[in-house]
C-alpha angles and dihedrals in degrees: 000000000000091000122158117244090244091057091052091048093048092050094046092048091051092241090127133015125240117256117239089236089056093044096055097065091038091057089049090051091052090049096245104149106147103124095216094049093045091050091049093050093047090049090051090049091052092049092048090048092052093047092051091051092049098042111112093215090059094059117110097254092056096039087060092047106038126061120241090251091052093050092048089048091054091048093050091045090056090056102037123118091200135020123196114191124189118184136171097175114039144341119293113265095249090059097047122110116222092252092051091046091050092051091046093051088060138232123302138195109269088212093055103084093183093055092045092052091047092053091047091052092048090052091048091050092051092047092051092046089052093048092049095053099038091050089065103038088122087068101038134056118221122201114186121191115185133181113236089247089069089061092046099048105087099206109189093016133282097299097048093043093048089054090048094052091044090055090049089049090055092053091049092048092050088058108236095098122061112201131192133170131217104217124220088239092064108119095214134094109252109164101067095106099031121217120331145155129226117205118196111206095189140008092269092102120221091355091073099039130119121202122219122183138163136184100201093267104050136013135199145189115223122193098171106128096216091054095045091048091050092052092045090053090049091050092051092049092053093042090059093044093051130089109280120250094264093054091043092054090048089053091045092053091050092049092050090051092051092049092049089051090050091049093051091049091050090049090051091055094053 
């Protein structure tokens, strides 16, 4: 094929798709000659090629901003049939309101144009990621497992956080998002693996899952089945140990009420 090693690696990693003109001789080399199968594979290659060209996260501005693992995470998220999010720090990106995401991204120097543009692009990326997933919640199941600390940490202040929790409450009420909380009182170690997300790409359970995790400095995509199965098992254990959805919603409503009261008091003191 006279391909460079970097081209092979990029294709195998899923960083780029394979062009139909490259696929044809490759299929011949592998002895795949059935006309129907060849036509199906070439059609899939064309569709994948078109999707990659059209994908917002593959444009130059986002390729320079987002890590390879983040872009692959977004791509998998857009195709997943189920998403399981476990967080001990903050809400998953696809649930974040723009105000919450802005506060979470951090402050920046108004005089530093580069930093300001970077933050704006990060907020835009998170908004588009949210829109992409929420637009297809009729085709994907979302299971969100949060430590109680996530509910108690008022990122952005009482008003912003109350609005964030209210929006999450709406998604839970509408049915597509299943939410549970791990209470502080739980006598069980929960932070061993840190926060992570499991993306199921088919209905084959853990066999089709991709693991994404980040620690605030680096992030990674893991496709090793033993690792994904271990994290899935951990998720299910914690899911069953957590407060059920009814109790979690009751706590959520109480927290929203408290935050709204705090916000009104703060407004009265201004």
